[in-house]
VOBA-1610 file (N, C-alpha, C; in pm, whole numbers, padded with zeros to 5 digits, always signed):
BEGIN
Met-01588-03216-02340Met-01457-03195-02268Met-01467-03063-02199Glu-01519-02948-02275Glu-01532-02821-02221Glu-01606-02804-02092Ala-01713-02896-02086Ala-01795-02897-01970Ala-01716-02938-01851Phe-01610-03031-01858Phe-01542-03074-01742Phe-01451-02955-01702Glu-01401-02878-01789Glu-01303-02772-01764Glu-01379-02661-01674Ala-01513-02652-01693Ala-01588-02555-01615Ala-01631-02602-01480Met-01620-02724-01455Met-01669-02790-01332Met-01584-02745-01218Asp-01624-02727-01100Asp-01531-02701-00985Asp-01500-02839-00936Gln-01410-02844-00841Gln-01350-02954-00776Gln-01451-03062-00726Asp-01552-03006-00658Asp-01647-03113-00614Asp-01730-03178-00716Glu-01767-03100-00815Glu-01837-03162-00936Glu-01754-03266-01009Leu-01629-03228-01030Leu-01535-03318-01098Leu-01520-03448-01033Val-01499-03437-00891Val-01483-03557-00806Val-01607-03650-00816Gly-01719-03579-00805Gly-01850-03654-00819Gly-01881-03712-00937Gln-01834-03651-01054Gln-01845-03727-01179Gln-01748-03850-01191Val-01630-03834-01124Val-01535-03951-01139Val-01591-04059-01055Val-01635-04019-00933Val-01693-04127-00843Val-01815-04198-00916Ala-01887-04127-00986Ala-01997-04181-01061Ala-01960-04259-01181Gly-01827-04261-01213Gly-01780-04351-01321Gly-01746-04289-01449Ser-01738-04147-01452Ser-01707-04079-01584Ser-01548-04094-01610Lys-01517-04163-01710Lys-01379-04163-01755Lys-01326-04030-01799Glu-01413-03959-01869Glu-01387-03819-01924Glu-01342-03733-01811Ala-01427-03745-01699Ala-01402-03657-01576Ala-01257-03690-01521Phe-01231-03822-01511Phe-01108-03876-01446Phe-00991-03820-01538Ala-01002-03830-01670Ala-00900-03787-01762Ala-00874-03639-01744Gln-00981-03554-01716Gln-00966-03414-01682Gln-00893-03396-01553Leu-00931-03477-01451Leu-00861-03464-01320Leu-00714-03498-01346Val-00672-03589-01414Val-00545-03614-01449Val-00469-03502-01515Arg-00530-03451-01620Arg-00477-03339-01698Arg-00453-03227-01596Leu-00541-03190-01508Leu-00530-03077-01431Leu-00418-03094-01325His-00385-03209-01282His-00292-03233-01167His-00167-03305-01215Gln-00158-03372-01323Gln-00038-03460-01341Gln+00094-03391-01344Ala+00095-03265-01394Ala+00222-03194-01382Ala+00272-03171-01236Ala+00179-03125-01163Ala+00213-03101-01006Ala+00266-03234-00944Val+00183-03341-00974Val+00218-03466-00903Val+00358-03519-00958Arg+00381-03514-01087Arg+00503-03552-01142Arg+00623-03476-01092Trp+00610-03337-01083Trp+00707-03234-01040Trp+00737-03274-00894His+00638-03306-00814His+00653-03334-00673His+00738-03468-00662Leu+00712-03558-00739Leu+00774-03694-00730Leu+00916-03680-00794Val+00941-03614-00888Val+01082-03577-00947Val+01163-03512-00833Arg+01103-03412-00766Arg+01171-03347-00663Arg+01208-03431-00549Cys+01119-03523-00507Cys+01142-03626-00401Cys+01245-03723-00443Leu+01231-03774-00561Leu+01305-03899-00600Leu+01427-03872-00688Arg+01434-03756-00757Arg+01548-03719-00835Arg+01564-03820-00963Asp+01446-03886-00996Asp+01468-03977-01106Asp+01335-03960-01185Pro+01338-03900-01304Pro+01211-03872-01378Pro+01139-04007-01422Ser+01226-04104-01457Ser+01151-04235-01503Ser+01079-04297-01393Val+01138-04296-01265Val+01065-04358-01156Val+00943-04266-01126Ala+00963-04134-01130Ala+00859-04036-01100Ala+00743-04072-01186Asp+00760-04088-01326Asp+00651-04118-01423Asp+00573-04237-01383Asp+00657-04351-01351Asp+00593-04475-01308Asp+00505-04448-01186Leu+00551-04385-01082Leu+00487-04364-00963Leu+00361-04265-00983Ala+00385-04170-01077Ala+00269-04085-01105Ala+00149-04156-01149Gln+00178-04257-01229Gln+00062-04337-01279Gln+00000-04427-01160Glu+00079-04466-01067Glu+00030-04530-00950Glu-00048-04446-00853Val-00002-04315-00850Val-00085-04205-00778Val-00215-04204-00824Phe-00228-04179-00952Phe-00363-04164-01008Phe-00449-04282-01016Leu-00391-04393-01010Leu-00465-04528-01002Leu-00515-04534-00859Cys-00434-04502-00768Cys-00460-04502-00616Cys-00571-04410-00589Ala-00560-04286-00651Ala-00661-04173-00627Ala-00805-04219-00686Tyr-00794-04282-00798Tyr-00921-04323-00866Tyr-00988-04436-00776Gln-00915-04528-00721Gln-00962-04618-00631Gln-01010-04578-00494Asn-00959-04458-00454Asn-00991-04402-00323Asn-01062-04269-00333Leu-01112-04224-00436Leu-01164-04093-00456Leu-01297-04069-00371Ala-01365-04179-00349Ala-01484-04162-00263Ala-01453-04130-00130Thr-01319-04160-00077Thr-01284-04109+00062Thr-01233-03980+00065Phe-01225-03912-00053Phe-01169-03770-00050Phe-01269-03672+00020Arg-01227-03595+00114Arg-01314-03501+00171Arg-01309-03372+00092Ala-01414-03322+00053Ala-01423-03207-00023Ala-01371-03080+00043Thr-01358-03077+00158Thr-01315-02962+00242Thr-01168-02935+00213Gly-01094-03029+00171Gly-00970-03013+00148Gly-00925-02974-00005Ser-00798-02961-00041Ser-00755-02930-00176Ser-00738-03075-00243Leu-00790-03084-00351Leu-00772-03214-00431Leu-00625-03231-00457Arg-00557-03130-00511Arg-00416-03130-00548Arg-00345-03169-00423Gly-00369-03110-00298Gly-00293-03138-00172Gly-00312-03288-00151Trp-00439-03330-00172Trp-00466-03493-00137Trp-00381-03569-00232Leu-00377-03534-00360Leu-00286-03613-00463Leu-00155-03608-00422Leu-00102-03480-00385Leu+00041-03466-00355Leu+00073-03558-00217Gly-00026-03570-00129Gly+00000-03649-00024Gly+00008-03792-00051Ile-00076-03847-00158Ile-00053-03984-00204Ile+00082-03996-00266Ala+00123-03902-00339Ala+00256-03909-00418Ala+00362-03907-00314Arg+00343-03831-00205Arg+00460-03827-00103Arg+00458-03961-00034Asn+00347-04021-00002Asn+00357-04150+00056Asn+00414-04261-00033Met+00373-04260-00154Met+00441-04361-00256Met+00591-04330-00264Ala+00625-04205-00272Ala+00778-04178-00283Ala+00843-04222-00162Thr+00777-04205-00047Thr+00843-04242+00082Thr+00861-04399+00083Gln+00757-04477+00037Gln+00758-04621+00024Gln+00857-04659-00075His+00874-04594-00196His+00979-04623-00290His+01123-04608-00226Ile+01130-04497-00164Ile+01267-04464-00106Ile+01311-04573+00002Arg+01210-04607+00092Arg+01236-04706+00186Arg+01276-04841+00122Ser+01211-04876+00016Ser+01251-05005-00045Ser+01384-04993-00112Glu+01415-04874-00164Glu+01542-04851-00220Glu+01657-04859-00111Val+01635-04793+00007Val+01725-04818+00115Val+01748-04961+00144Arg+01652-05043+00155Arg+01663-05185+00189Arg+01741-05256+00074Arg+01709-05230-00044Arg+01774-05288-00159Arg+01927-05248-00178Arg+01945-05123-00149Arg+02089-05082-00156Arg+02179-05128-00043Arg+02119-05132+00072Arg+02190-05192+00187Arg+02240-05345+00148Lys+02163-05412+00086Lys+02188-05544+00036Lys+02289-05548-00082Glu+02276-05443-00168Glu+02353-05461-00301Glu+02479-05376-00300Lys+02470-05254-00256Lys+02582-05162-00287Lys+02663-05120-00168Gly+02617-05124-00052Gly+02686-05076+00061Gly+02638-04955+00115Ser+02721-04890+00193Ser+02681-04779+00283Ser+02649-04649+00215Leu+02734-04598+00120Leu+02717-04459+00079Leu+02579-04451+00011Ala+02544-04536-00091Ala+02420-04536-00161Ala+02298-04534-00061Ser+02319-04630+00041Ser+02220-04643+00139Ser+02199-04528+00211Gln+02310-04466+00249Gln+02302-04342+00347Gln+02234-04220+00265Met+02263-04205+00127Met+02191-04120+00054Met+02047-04130+00048Ser+02003-04256+00026Ser+01870-04288+00028Ser+01800-04254+00169Gln+01867-04288+00265Gln+01827-04270+00404Gln+01814-04118+00428Trp+01908-04043+00385Trp+01897-03899+00403Trp+01777-03839+00337Arg+01743-03893+00220Arg+01628-03832+00138Arg+01501-03874+00213Leu+01494-04007+00271Leu+01379-04036+00356Leu+01365-03965+00471Glu+01472-03926+00539Glu+01453-03836+00665Glu+01411-03700+00627Arg+01471-03645+00515Arg+01429-03516+00474Arg+01293-03505+00452Met+01226-03586+00387Met+01101-03594+00348Met+01015-03596+00485Ser+01051-03681+00581Ser+00968-03697+00691Ser+00976-03573+00785Gln+01079-03494+00769Gln+01095-03367+00853Gln+01021-03241+00798Glu+00958-03264+00685Glu+00901-03142+00623Glu+00749-03161+00622Pro+00680-03157+00734Pro+00533-03159+00734Pro+00473-03039+00659Gly+00359-03049+00595Gly+00301-02934+00530Gly+00370-02897+00397Glu+00471-02977+00349Glu+00544-02950+00244Glu+00453-02956+00105Glu+00344-03033+00120Glu+00265-03048-00007Glu+00197-02890-00048Glu+00163-02817+00071Glu+00112-02690+00046Glu+00220-02595-00021Asp+00337-02598+00044Asp+00459-02521-00002Asp+00490-02568-00149Gln+00481-02695-00180Gln+00517-02731-00314Gln+00403-02690-00413Glu+00287-02689-00373Glu+00180-02639-00451Glu+00195-02498-00501Arg+00233-02422-00396Arg+00254-02275-00424Arg+00379-02256-00507Thr+00479-02329-00480Thr+00604-02328-00568Thr+00572-02369-00710Phe+00504-02472-00721Phe+00465-02526-00856Phe+00382-02417-00932Glu+00290-02348-00870Glu+00208-02260-00928Glu+00298-02131-00975Ala+00394-02091-00873Ala+00485-01986-00914Ala+00563-02016-01023Leu+00614-02141-01033Leu+00701-02197-01147Leu+00613-02193-01279Gln+00499-02235-01267Gln+00414-02234-01398Gln+00400-02081-01448Gly+00370-01991-01349Gly+00371-01852-01391Gly+00493-01788-01443Cys+00596-01834-01387Cys+00735-01782-01429Cys+00766-01838-01562Ile+00745-01962-01593Ile+00768-02023-01726Ile+00686-01950-01826Gly+00556-01918-01793Gly+00475-01839-01883Gly+00535-01707-01920Gln+00612-01640-01831Gln+00671-01516-01859Gln+00797-01514-01934Leu+00855-01635-01964Leu+00981-01638-02032Leu+00948-01609-02183Ala+01068-01567-02248Ala+01054-01544-02395Ala+01024-01677-02457Pro+00959-01680-02578Pro+00907-01794-02642Pro+01017-01911-02656Glu+01147-01859-02705Glu+01246-01958-02727Glu+01300-02020-02595Ser+01309-01944-02487Ser+01344-01990-02356Ser+01244-02098-02313Arg+01121-02054-02314Arg+01002-02144-02270Arg+01014-02275-02348Arg+01031-02263-02478Arg+01050-02385-02565Arg+01160-02476-02512Val+01286-02419-02491Val+01399-02495-02440Val+01368-02558-02309Ile+01303-02493-02225Ile+01276-02546-02078Ile+01170-02667-02100Glu+01066-02651-02181Glu+00972-02745-02196Glu+01029-02863-02268Glu+01119-02854-02377Glu+01166-02963-02447Glu+01262-03040-02345His+01342-02974-02272His+01441-03041-02190His+01382-03104-02055Tyr+01304-03035-01989Tyr+01250-03074-01850Tyr+01119-03151-01864Phe+01037-03124-01960Phe+00915-03177-01965Phe+00905-03283-02081Gly+00978-03251-02194Gly+00988-03345-02299Gly+01106-03433-02296Arg+01188-03422-02198Arg+01315-03495-02169Arg+01397-03502-02289Gln+01415-03403-02360Gln+01517-03396-02463Gln+01648-03365-02422Thr+01757-03422-02475Thr+01895-03389-02439Thr+01938-03249-02490Thr+02031-03198-02417Thr+02083-03071-02465Thr+02150-03079-02607Glu+02198-03208-02638Glu+02250-03219-02771Glu+02143-03217-02876Ser+02030-03282-02840Ser+01920-03275-02950Ser+01854-03139-02964Ile+01844-03062-02856Ile+01798-02932-02860Ile+01898-02844-02946Ala+02026-02862-02911Ala+02130-02788-02978Ala+02133-02814-03135Arg+02110-02939-03164Arg+02096-02967-03322Arg+01982-02896-03378Arg+01862-02889-03310Arg+01748-02820-03362Arg+01781-02672-03374Gln+01857-02623-03275Gln+01876-02479-03282Gln+01998-02446-03373Gly+02083-02548-03410Gly+02216-02513-03483Gly+02317-02448-03396Arg+02315-02492-03267Arg+02404-02445-03163Arg+02485-02563-03113Gly+02588-02525-03037Gly+02655-02625-02966Gly+02580-02661-02832Ala+02604-02790-02790Ala+02541-02840-02660Ala+02590-02755-02547Gly+02706-02711-02540Gly+02755-02623-02435Gly+02671-02494-02422Thr+02643-02446-02540Thr+02564-02313-02543Thr+02427-02342-02494Val+02370-02442-02526Val+02243-02492-02468Val+02239-02500-02327Arg+02350-02574-02266Arg+02362-02587-02125Arg+02364-02455-02042Met+02443-02363-02105Met+02465-02225-02058Met+02329-02158-02052Met+02257-02176-02165Met+02125-02122-02182Met+02032-02171-02068Leu+02037-02299-02057Leu+01946-02360-01939Leu+01980-02311-01799Leu+02123-02292-01790Leu+02163-02242-01651Leu+02108-02099-01636Arg+02127-02015-01733Arg+02072-01882-01718Arg+01919-01882-01699Ile+01840-01974-01766Ile+01710-01968-01751Ile+01660-02018-01616Arg+01734-02108-01559Arg+01707-02161-01433Arg+01727-02057-01330Gln+01830-01972-01354Gln+01866-01860-01257Gln+01745-01756-01259Val+01692-01731-01390Val+01583-01637-01392Val+01465-01696-01337Leu+01432-01825-01355Leu+01313-01891-01298Leu+01328-01883-01137Gly+01450-01913-01086Gly+01457-01919-00945Gly+01432-01782-00894Asp+01488-01678-00946Asp+01463-01552-00898Asp+01318-01511-00898Cys+01264-01545-01004Cys+01116-01516-01036Cys+01025-01593-00936Ile+01055-01715-00908Ile+00983-01796-00821Ile+01001-01739-00657Arg+01134-01704-00644Arg+01154-01641-00500Arg+01062-01515-00489Asn+01057-01435-00594Asn+00994-01307-00589Asn+00837-01335-00565Lys+00794-01431-00651Lys+00651-01460-00640Lys+00600-01514-00507Leu+00691-01597-00452Leu+00664-01655-00321Leu+00674-01554-00196His+00764-01457-00220His+00790-01355-00111His+00706-01226-00127Asn+00659-01213-00247Asn+00586-01091-00268Asn+00452-01132-00347Pro+00363-01212-00286Pro+00247-01246-00353Pro+00147-01142-00372Arg+00080-01145-00490Arg-00014-01031-00526Arg-00150-01066-00483
//
């Protein structure tokens, strides 16, 4: 496994194309958080994002031979994710028009239009995601743990509060403050790159 961690993008892709399951697992580990975050941001539904993230990697596995090594592998994966999110939203727009009426349909349509008006967003999202990872790494251990449990482990504020021996409202306020700190940190990293 350590050998795969030392590989560069071209070597890793070559190993996957050659049929290495371990290399593909490493590719997924390296990029799954970025792909999932991108999908959650587009779709606003973590469970749908999880399902589509699996489809993104299946699609990538099936089409990895077509990947051009001159580009960013993460950018390519985020492009696949964006296409899948767009297809999902389009199908939701059609379904909601039939089922629920105009408001839900208009919201889905607005999300679809917003996605199509932001060319190059994959690169911006990749930079934002990297900034987010760095900012999370700078948090105090308890704050980092709360963020990881709530957003990545999908634990409720109530379950986190029970673990901490606090009220759920206190945890919600803690999350609000941490999000504000992370937002400031991300903006700083994006506007003042080192």
